[in-house]
Structures are given as C-alpha cells and as structure tokens.
N, C-alpha and C positions, 0 to 999 in steps of 0.2 A: 624837263624846257625852262632858258632862266630866260624871268621877266625882262619885257619890251623895259625899256629907261631905268635898267639899274648898271649902273656906271660896275664896269668890270675887274679894273685897276689903275689906278692915277702913281705918279704921272705919268703923262704923254710920251710914247718914246722916242730915242730924238740917237742919230744918227750919223757920225765925226759931229756933234753938235749941230743936225737939220736935223727940228719933226721929224717926224717918217712918215707924219700926211704930207708934210709938205715936196719931199720925194716925191710920193705915193704919182700925189696931184699932176705935177709935174711931168710923169712919163701918161698921164691917162690915156689922153692923144691915141699914140704908138702903142700903147696898150691893149686898148678897146681892138684895133684892125689886129695885131697877135690873137687875140682870145678866139674869135671871130675865124681868124686861121686853124686852129685845132681844133677850132670846134666845130668846125666840118670838113676834118682829117681823123680826129677822134672819134665822133659821133658819127657813122651816116646815116642818120635818121632825119636830121636837122637838112639832107641834098633831099630829102620828098620837097620842104617849105617851098616855094619861087624864088625865084631871085630878088626880086623889087622888096619881098618881105625879109629878107635878112638884109638886103642894104639897109632899109627904113626900122623898123620894127628891130625886131631882130638885135640890131646892132645901137641902137638905143638902149634898149632893155643892157646892153653889157653892158656899155660905160652907166649908165647910171646906178647899174651896179657896183662897179669900182669906186664911182661917187661914195655908193651907199656904206663902204666898207671904208674911204677916206672918212667921214666918218665919224664912226665909231672910232680908228686910230685919233682922232684928233679930242674926241671926248670920254668915250672911253663906258658910250653909253651903246649899247645894242638898241637896233632900230626900232620907229613908237608904230604906232597898227595904222599910221597911213604904208611908210611904208612898204610895211608885210600887209598890208592891203593888197596892194600895190602891184606885190609879188603872188601874194594868192591869185591876184587876177588871171596876172599874165601864165602865172601856173595853167590855170583852167583854158584858159584857150590855145594850148602845147597840149592841153588834155582832151578836146574838139581836135585839134588837127590829126590827133592820130599817136603824135611822139610820145615816146615808150616813158614812164616815169624817171627809169634810173640816164635819161638824153638826159632829163628836164635836169635832174639832183642835178644829175655827174656835169651838166655844163657850169652850175654856182660850182664845183669842187674845182673841174678845173681851172673857174678865172681867180678862185684862190692862193691857188695851189702856185699859176704865178706873180700874181702880186706879191706873194709872199718870197718868188726866187726873185725878182725886182727888189726887197728891199735887202733881204739879206746880201745881194751882192754890192750892197754899197757900206757894210756895217764889217768891221776888226774885231778884233778878241777881247776890246777892253768895251764894247755893247753888250755884253754878254747877257747883262742882266736887261739891255732895255728887249734885246730879242725876243726872251722868257712873255716882258710885255703884249710887244708886240702878236704873239704866237698865239697869248691867252686871250688876247683882243680875239683875232683870227678865227681861232677855234667858236666864243660864243657866238658873234657872228653866222657861221657857217651854222652854228646847235639850231638859232631864229629862224634863220633861213631853211635850215631842209625842210624844214616843222608846217613854214607858210607854206613853200611849194608841195609837198604830202595833203597838207588839209586842206587846198584847191585845189591838184588835183583830182582830188578824191574823190572830194563835193559835185564835180562836175561828172565826174565817172557815175556814178550813182544817181543825177539827176539824169546821163543821159540811156543808162543802160533802162532805169521805170519806165523812159520814152519808150525804148525799142521795146522793154516789152510789155509793153502794150498796145505797139502794133504789132505785134506779133502773135498776141491771144485775141484781137480783132481778125487779123491774115486767118487763123485758126478755124475762130469760131465761122466763120464769113464761106470757107470750106465746112465744113462742119453744117452749116445748115441749107447746104446748096446752091448758093447766090452767087452770081459773076463776082468771085476774088480779085480781078485785076484792081480796081482802086486798091483794094487794101492794098496788097502787094505792094502798088505804089508806094501806096501812105508808109507803111514798111519798111520801105528799100531793100524789097525781095526780088527776084528776078523768076519769077515762073515756073517749074519744069517740065516738059514734058506731062510724066506723068512723078504720080509717087508714091513711095511703096509703102502701101497700110498696115499698122499691125496694131493688136489690139491686146492688150496684156493682162494679166491673173498677176499679179506679184505675190508669192508666196510671203511665211511668218521668219525671220531669223530667229537662228537657234536664240536670242541673246533679249530675243521679245518674250520667252515663256519658264526667266530666267523667274526666282522667288527674287522681289525685292529689286528690281529692273524695273526702273525708264520705260516702259513700255513706250509712249510716245517717241523720245528721243531716239531711239533705238529706229522705228521706222523712219522718222524725219531723215536722220544716220545716212540708209538705208535706202532711202530716194535719192538724198542725195550724190553719194558714187551712183548710182544710178544716170543720173542727169549729167555728171559731169565726164562718165565715160561716151555717154552717145552726143555730149559735145567732140570732147576730143576724136572718137572714130568715124566720125562720115566729114567728112573732107567737103565735099562735092557739091556740099551745097547748106542751106541754114536748114537741122530737126525745127519743126513740131511739137510740143508734147502739148498736152492734159493730165496729167499725174496726178493720181492719191496712192495713200501708201499700201492702199490694196491690188495697184494698177489702175489700167485708162489704155488712152492712143496717142501711139505717134507716127509722124509723117517726115518721109524720107526723100527726101527728091534724087532721085536716079530714074536715069532712063533706060536701066535695062534690071532687069528681077531676078536675080540667078540665086537660086534655094543651098548651093554654099556657105556662098556670101552670107545670106541671110543665118542658114545657121549658128554661123563662127562667132558673129556680131550677134544673136543672143543670148552666146554661152559667155560671150564677154562682159555682157551687158547682167549676167546669173553671178560670173563671178563675183564683179565690183559689188553689186550690192548684199551679194551674201547670201542670198535668199534663193528658192523655185520662183522659172518665171513661165509660165503656159504660153506662150502665142500662137494664136490666127494673124495670116498673114495673107494679103490678094494686091494689087496694084491700080491704077485707074490713074485716068487723066485730070488733073485738076477741078474741072467745073463736075464730075462722077462719084470723089472721095465721101462724098452721106452715103449714099448706100454701095462704097464700099467700105464702111465702116461695119455698119449695118452686115456688112455680111461673115469679117475677117473676126466680129465679135459674137457670128455663131459660127462658126470656121472650133476658135477656142472656146467658144462652153459645151459643143459635141463634143471634143479632144477629150477635154477635162471628162464631162460627161460620160462616155464610153469610157473613161480610163487610160487614154491613150499616154500619159502621166507629163509630166514638163516639156518642153522644148517648147520647135519652132513645129505648127502643124499648116499645114495649106489644105486649099480645099478636094484636093483632087485625093490628099490622105481618107476624106470621110464624108466622097459624096454618096453615096448609099445612107448612110447616118443619115447623111442634113435632111437628102428626100425626102427617109422614110421622116426626122423631121416637121416636116410644110403639115401647118395643121388642119386639121378635115377629116372628114370623119373615118378613114384608114386608119388615121395613127390614134384618131382616142382605143378605136377598138384591137391594133393591137396594148395597145397602153394595157384597156382592163384585160387582158389576156394574165398578163401578171397580176393583178386587183387579190388574188388571193393570197397571193404569198406578200402584198402590205402589211399583215403584223407576222412576220416571221423574219425579219431579216436576215438574219443566218442561211435562211435559202435563196433570198435574194443575192448574199451573196458569195451565197459557197455559185449556185448559176453562172453570176458573168465573175468568179475568177475558172469557172471549171472553162468558161468558152475560151475565155482568154489564154490561157496554158493551153492551146491545142485540144482540147478531149481528154489530158493526161489526168485521168484523176491522181496517180501519184503526185506531179506535180503541184498540183491541187491542195492537194494533201499536206505537203510540205509550206507551199501556201501560209497557207490558213494556218498553219499549225496544229491541225488534229488528223486522226490516222484514218487511210483510207476508204475504212470499211462509211467511216464518219460521213465522209464522201456519198459515198453509195448511199448508203439513208439517205443524206438530206435530198440526191437527185432523187432517189424515189421516192416523197414528199411530195417536190416538185409535180413528178408527174399524177402522181394523186390528184393534188392542188386545182392543175391548166390541165389534163386529159392531155399535155403533152411529153416525150420520153425522149428522152439525147438521143437513146440508142437507134430514130425512125431517124434516115437523110432528109425530108421534108416537116419532121417533126419541128430538128433544130433548124435548118432555116426559119420557121414559124415563130422558137424559141428570140433568133438571136437578132430578129425582126425585132421585135416583142420586146425585146430589154432596152434596144436601141429606144425605142416609142417611149418607154416607161423613162427613161432617164434621159433625155431629151423633154421629153414635155415636165417632167420635175424640175427639172436649174431653169424652164422658161419657167414654170408657176412662180420661182424661187425669183427667179432674176425679176418677175414683173410688179412681182412683192415689194421687191428691194425697193425700185425702181415710184413705186405708189406713192411709201415709205416715207422714202425722202424727197417728194414733195410737200409732200404735208407738214 
C-alpha cells in the first residue's frame, strides 16, 4: 500500500491547457448523480438500503469521494489519515447493513471509472503524458481507498461475528442446561424451532494425525474446521448450534422433521468433509427438552460404539435392547460379572464379540480375526469353560449376548465417567 501524503507524480495533469482537477470539479454535482444511477443499476445490494439513506448519506459519500480524488489530481498526494478513517467508518457501516464487500469496493471503482471517462473525453492526443499522470494518480487513489474499505469492513465483520458467536454459545449453553431459552434466543437473533435434531458425535482420527513428523494439533484443527464449514453450508433451514472439540461434541440442528435418510446423508457428508470416521447418536426434542435429549443421544452413541456397530448414524431403535441392558442396576452388574473370568484374556473377549457379530459363523470370525477356524473353536471352548455358558446352547447364547452388552456398556460408562472426573480436576 502506498503511504498517505506521498506525492505520486508531478506536475498536475492538464487537458487542453486546463488543470484536470478543475475540469472534474466542475462536473462533480452531475457526476455524483450519474454514479448513484449506475450504482443502483450495477450493484443490486444497494437497492436494499432505505431510499432516504441513498438520497442522503450514500449520495454525500459519493460526492465526497469524487472531491477526494479531485484533491489527489490537484496535489499528487494520496488521501490523509482523516479521509481514510472516514472511508473505513463508511465501509464498517455498510458491513453492519449487510452490503457485500465486493459491492462496497465496486462502488469506489465504479466512481473512479466514470471520473476517468469524463476526463478522457476532454483529452486530445497531445495530452498523452498528462493522461499517464492522471492514470497514475487514479490507481494510487484506488489502492489507498480499497485498502481502507477492506480494513473497515473486515474489522466490523470480525467484531460482529465475535458478538454473534458469543450470543449463539449463550443460547447453546441455555439449551444444554435445560432452562427457558427464549431470552437467549432473542439476544442471538435466532428464532427457536419447534424441535431440534440432537446429534452426539465421536470424531475419529484423521489419517494424517498418525503420520510421523506431522503436527497433530494442526491436522485436528483443520479436520474440525472442515466439519464446521460443511455443517454451516449444508443446513439452510436455520442456525446450527455446536459445541465441538477435535474428538467430538454436540450439534443441534433446527428441524421440524426427523428423517433418517436425510440425517444419514448429512453424517456421511460431514465425515467426508473432515476426512475422519464419525460415530453419531441422534434423537429429537423440543427446545425445552434438549438437555435430556443430549444425554440420550450420547448414550446411544456410546452403546453403538461399545457394541461394535461402527461409524455412521445410530438411533435408539437400533440399540433398544442394548440400551435397556446398559441401565445401571443389580441385573446389569450381574450380567457383566459373568464375563469377569475373561478380563485377563482379551483374546477370548474379542473372539466372543466377533463371533456374535458375525452371526455365529466361525469361518467369518476366523477371517476377521486373521486366525485359523480351529483357533476360534478353541477360544470358544475356553470361554465356555470359564463362564459356564456355551455358544452352542440357545439359552446360553442369549445370556452371553446380554452379558457382553452389559460388560461393554458398563466399561464404556466407567471410562466416560473417569474422563469426566479428570476433566473437572
């Protein structure tokens, strides 16, 4: 950027023996009207501004901009800090009004284009050196003005986004606490939906996080940023609210409908965007019931993960029996205790888990575990000897299913509780 008050070139350009700035100054009133006409014709964003503002403030800004360029033509010096501050303040107001940045910058370029056209209309071939001087001063003025416009606009948007984010997080906190969210929603400028779709996410690692020499925290931040961007882009029905870390969190989607196919597609897009597997538990709730819904969605996700259902979307209907078996109480503890003899034999637990998930097919189990089918048979016999339950007997098989579910969910609950307690400390 060229510094203010730096002389761009000298002497002042003249067309037909008349100083260029005098020619342009005489044209300023009519030129301002023409700029406004072209502004509304070519930059539709300005149509959204009130007519009174267009006739008043915006027209004055246009005329003042032309006069500022007249001074640059006359003196060969770029606008001073006072003039640049005025431009920054004007640009900040346009940002607050929602006028796109390209329209704000475009307005100055449109004015400069018309000024140049009027000056060149008075020039002759003999004025070529002066044309070059005028062009040099015009480009210098545009550089200074464009930088001031961008600075004012971006600073205002950053401040507004900061305030907006704080208000959104206050609303999210209120919803998660279970209180009345209406006041927080009003402050955030968000209309509360009839219901929220509540998602509890576990975000797996991106492949780059395991690469030697790669900064894991940078990869994790990029992963999370891409997920957030896809979430904002793909949910036009309202404002999503999210509390996310690089390993997961909670998302609230405003929606009056709970369609599994739509949610499944969304989860798949989010996973592709962040490049990591997602295990997601989902439910729906009115705003006043979001706190309980988050707990339920988290339980569904944890159960789906613990029982080996893998990445993707999981609803309560998918884990009904497992969810019931996971409820704390003497029955769950007794079921989990059945597998206590296998605690020190992780290969037996893994074989039992795989055998059940493979539909009792020993060859599929062996292929998944990369062992011989005879090894599967041996491990299942050892499991039967240690627990007293045999996978070839129907009643025992049902009990083993329940015991494994109770074991997995109680272990997951204990791990979650430990992480929560450590986080509080």
